[in-house]
Structures are given as structure tokens and as C-alpha cells.
N, C-alpha and C positions, 0 to 999 in steps of 0.2 A: 479383475482382468489379470491373466497370466502373462508375466513379463518374460520375454526371451533373453538369452544371454546378450544378444545385440542391444536390446533395450536397456539392459542394465549397464552395459559398457558405455552407451551413449550418455546415460544419466551421470556416470562417473566423469566422462570427458567433459560434459557440460558443467561440472562442479569443480573444475580445476582451480579456479580462483579461490574457492573456499578451502580446498586442500592446501594450497600454497600459504594462504593467510594464516590458517590455523596451525600449520607446522612451523612456519618461519617466525611469526611474531613472538610466540612463547620462548622459542629457542634464542632468538635475538635479545629479547628482554632479559632472559636469565644470564646470557653472556655479558651484556652491558653491566648488569648489577654485580656479577661476580668479578669480572676482569677489570672493569673501569672503576667501579666504586668500591670494589673489594668487600662486598657483603657476602659472608660465608653461608648464610642461610637465606638465599635469594629466592625461596619458593613462592613468595607473593608476587614477584615480577611476572613469571609466566601465568600464574592464576589470574592476575588482573588483566593480562593481555587477552586470555581466552574469554573472560567475562565481558570485556569491552567489545570484542568481536561478536560475541553471542548476542548481545543486546543492541550494539550500535550499528551493525551493518544494515544499510538501507535507510538509516535515520539522517536527519540534517546534521551537519558537522557541529553546530552549536549544541545540539542534544548529546552528541558523542563526547564533546568536551565536558558537559555536565556529568555524564556517566563516569568519565575518568576522574574528575575531581571528587565526585560523590563516593566512588569506590575507595579512593585513597584516603579520604577523611573518615570513611567507615572503618577502615583498618586502623587508622590512628586512634579513633575513639574506642574501638574494641580493645586495642592493646593497652590503652590507659585504663580501661575498666578492669582488665585482667590483672594489671599491675596493682590495682587498688584492692581487688577482692581475692587475689591469689588464684592458684590453679588446683583443680580437683574435679570430682564427679559432678557436684551440684553446679559448680561454675561452668563446666562444659555444657550442661543442660541449659543453664541460663543464657549463655552466650549464643548457642545455636537457636534457642527459641526467639531471642531478640533479632537474630539474623533473619529468620524466617518471617517474623512479624514485619520487620522493616521492608524486606523484599516484596511481601504481599501488599503492604501499604502503598508502596510506590508503583505497584502494578507490573513487576517484572515477570517475564515468562517462566515456565517451569524449569528449563535448563539453567536459567540464570539464578533461580532460587536454589538449585542444587549447588551451583558454584558459590553462592553466598554461604550455604551450610558448610561446604568444605573449608571455606575461609574461616568460618567461626570455629570449626574443629581444630584447624591448624593453629589458630591464635592461642587456644588453650593448651593443646596437647604438645606443641613443639616448644620446649623450653629454650630461651635464648642462650647462646653459647656464653661461657664464662668470659668476662672481659668485654662484652659488647657494651659500649658506653651508653647508648640510648636506644633500646630495642623499639620503642614506639616510633621514634623518628626514622630509624632504619627501615622498618617495615612500611611505614608511610612512603618513604622514598622509593622502595621496591614496587609498591603498588602504583605509584605515579609513573615510574619507568615503564612498567608493563602496559599501563593504559596509553601512554604517549606512543609507545612502540606500535601498539594496535592501531592507534589513530593514523600514524604514518603509513601503515600498511593499507588502511582503507583508502587513503589518498593516492598512494603509489599504485595500488592494484585494485582499482574500483571495479564494481560490476558494470556491465554495459547499460547506461541509463536509457539509451534509446530502445534497446530491446525490452527492458523491463517496462518502460512506458507503453510500448506497443502492445505488450501482453495485457496490461491493465486497460488500455483503450478497447482492445478486442473483447475483453471480458465485459466491459460496459456495453459495448454494441450488442453482444449476445444477450445480455439482460434486457436491453431495450427491445430487441427482436422478440424475446419470449413474451414480454408484456403486450406488444402489438399483436402477436399471434393470438393471445387470449382475447384481446379486444375484437379482432376480426371474427373469431368463432362466436363470441357473444352477439355481435351484430348479425351474423349469418343466421344464427339459431334463435334470435330474439330472446336471449337468455340473460335475465338480470343477475342471476347467480354467478355466471361466468364473468360478467362485467364487474361484479363486486370482488371476485378473486383477483382480476387484473388490477383493480384499484388498490387492493391490499398489497400486492406485489410492487406496484409502482411506488407506493408510500414507503416501502422498505429499502429502497435503493440508495438512500443517503449514505449508509455506512460504506457501500461500495464506492460511491463518488468520493467520500472522504479518504478512503484507502488510496485510490488512484491519485488524488490531489497530493497526498503525502509523498507518493512516488514522484510526482512532478516536482515538488519542492526540493527533495533530496537529490533527484537526478539533475535538476537545473544547477543546483549548487555544485555538484560534483563536476559537471561539464565546465563550470567556470573556474574551479580551483585546481583540478587535476590536469597536469600537462598532457596526460595520455588521453584525455577526453575533450581537449579544446576544439578539435575538429568537429565534434558532434553538437556544438552549441547551437548552430542554426537548426539542425534536425530536432533538437530538444525543444527549441522555441516554437517550432511548427507544431509539434505534438502537444505542447502545453496549450497553444491556441485551439487546437482541435478538441482538447479535453473540455475547455471552457464552453465551446459550442455544443458538445455532447451533453454537458450538464444542462444547458438550456433545452436541448431536445428531450431529455428525461423529464424536466419540469413541465414542458408542454405536453408530454405524453400523460403525465398525471392529470392535467386539465382535460385531456381527451377522454381518459378513462372515467373521470367524474361525470363528464357530460353524457358519455355513453350509458353509464349506470343510471343516471337520472332519466334519460329517455326511455330506457327499457323498463324501468320501474312503473312508468306511466303508460306502458304498452303502446308507445308511438312507433309506427312502422318506419323502418330504416331502408333507404334505397340500397339495392343489392350492390350497386357500383361503389358505394362508400365502404362496404365490407371488403370488397376486392382491392380497393385502393390501400386500405390498412394492411391487408395480407401481403400485398406486393411491397409496401414499405418495410414490413418486417423482413421479408426476404432480402431486400437490399441492405438493410442494417446488418444482417448476419453475414452475407456473402459478397456483397458488391457495393460497399458503402460509399465509394468514391465515383460511382457511375452517375455523373451529374445529369446527363440527358434522361436517364431512366427516372431519376428523382423528380425532374421537372414534369415528366409524363404522369407520375403518381399525383402530383398536385393538380395537374390539368384534369385528370380523370375524376378526382374528388370534387372539384368545382363543377364539372359537367354533371356528375351524378346528383349533386345537391340541387342544381338548377332545375332538374327534371321533377323534383318533388320538394319544392322550397318551403321550409318552415324556419322558425328561429333556431330550432335545435339542429336541423340538417345543415343550415348555414354555418352554425358554430362548429360542428364536426369538420366540415370541409375547411373552415378557416384554421382549425387546430392542425389538421393534416398538412395544410400549406405551411404553417409555422414550423412544424417538425422537419418538413422538407428543407425549408430555408436554413434551419440550424445544421442539418446534415450536409447541406451544400457548403456552408461556411466552414464546417469541420473538414470538408474535403479540399478546401483551399480556394473556393470561389470568392472573389472580392466582394465586399459588402455593397459597394456601389452598383454592382451588377445585378443584385437580387431583384430590385423593383422592375427592371426591364424584362428579365427572363421569367419572372412569375407574375407578370401583369396580364391576367386573363380572367 
């Protein structure tokens, strides 16, 4: 897709928090180290700030703290190693190799690995100034200053947790709709192969759910801790509740796809109304997920279609459609106590 200048400008505008964090945190860390602690070689302070922002943004604060402490102690251990083995070509190769191995071992992303390599190069290549009493502790302190500065920036200038959560929920709804679309096509065409494809896709949704759940954890924490996000705590709680119910909807969809695949493998005829109910449920999941009356009508249509050609399997399909509808209604905010009355047909 070709982006216009307007698209690119909007992308930049939407990233203003990233720009501010990545420009202010390293500069502030460098200033604190140089001016307050009087460290003349304060390069590890801005590097640690960038590393923490690169890895820690979007994570829970407890994980960010672990990143800060881990980076600082990594610098300390590296400096002690260099003081023991000296500085030179093979020492540079060794330290960089250890930095890459350590970064890969703990699963850091590519940009963070690059930052670790740069830190390793600086450890060996930059000789401490004459008169520096304890370079290991000085550089450890610089790394700690940088990490804590970045942590402060994450709290003071957090991403919008509600918007991030809403995107994650919509992505999950899109995935749910895609699976239901495949189930509907399989039912219409009596195609067990398409049902198997739907089942495979349904089974692969857990990673997406885990990703959105991680967003929920970090966003809820940020809404509690950052004064700038306190007003969003209620909205975050509502979306976390919606995510729980969507997770249930995905699980019930897996059961629906398994039952569909089993029916079609045995060449059991499926009432047309059931396929149409699943197709309509897919449409609602994608474009109108909070339309409670339409969701109720989907469940009613499924029960009606199954009643016209009642078998164990058609009854099971209708029951699963009703269960998915119930989950989506709960995600839309319907009180749990109201479900039995509105879905009693």
C-alpha cells in the first residue's frame, strides 16, 4: 500500500509520545549523571535509558524494574570482566559475543540486542579517565540512572492504555469473525476440509489472546499508577472484563469448529439456517459486536433452525452458537443475571 504524505504525517503525530520519551529520557539521564553525580563519562546513562524504553514500553512496571536492574548489573559485571582481562581486540570480541548470547538467551528483541552490543563495545573501547576511582561502580550507577529515568518517563508519559486495549480487542474480534466465516462456509458447502481449516485457525488463537492479556495487565497497572491515566481506570476495567468474555467466546468457537468438522466428516446434513446464523454472528463480531438485540436474534435463529432438523449434532451446534452469543453479550456489557431471561427460547 502506497502511503500519502498525510498518512505519514498522521503516523508521526500518533507517535509523539515515543518521540518525546526517546529524546527526553536519554538527555535527562545524561544531564543527571554529568551535572548532579559529576560523572565525566556518562555515556551509559543515555544508553541504558534507550535500552529500557526499547524493551520496557508496554510491559508491566515490575518487568521494567527487572530490565533496569538487569541492565545495570550487566554493565557492572561486564566492567569487572574487562578490568580482569584487560582491553584489546580479542577482549572486545569476547565481550560483544557474551552480550549477544546473553541478550538472545533472555529473549530480547533485535533493537535491544543492538543496544547490548553497543554497550559491550563501549565497555571495552572507552578507557576510563585517569583518576576515576571506581569505573565499575561509576558505570553501574550511570546505567541505573538511565534506567530509572526511562522508568519515570514511562510512568509520567504513558501510552493510552484504553486505546491500546481497544485495538487489541478489535483484533481479537476480527480473528473470531474470520473463524466464524470459515465455519459458515464449511456448513453451507458441506465441506469438511474448510471445517478443518477453521479448526486449525481456532486452535492458533491463544498467542493473540496472550498478547491482548499482556496489554490488559500492563494497561491496568498504568491506569492505577500514572496520575495522567487515573481517569481511565473504569474504562480499563470494562475492557478487561470484555476481554475475559471474548476469550470465552473464542474457546466456545473452538468447540463449535470441532463439532462442525466432526459432523461434516460423517456427511451429516446441516440445516441451512445454522450456516446463516454463524455467518451473521461473524458479521456482528466484526462490525457490530455490541448490538445485543441482533445477537439475541442470532441465537434464536440457530435454535429455530436446529429444531426443524433435530439431531444430537444440530442441537450441539445451536447450543454452541447460543454460548458464543452469550459471551459476546457479556463482553458488550449485558449483566450476567439477564442472560437466562433474554436467551430463554
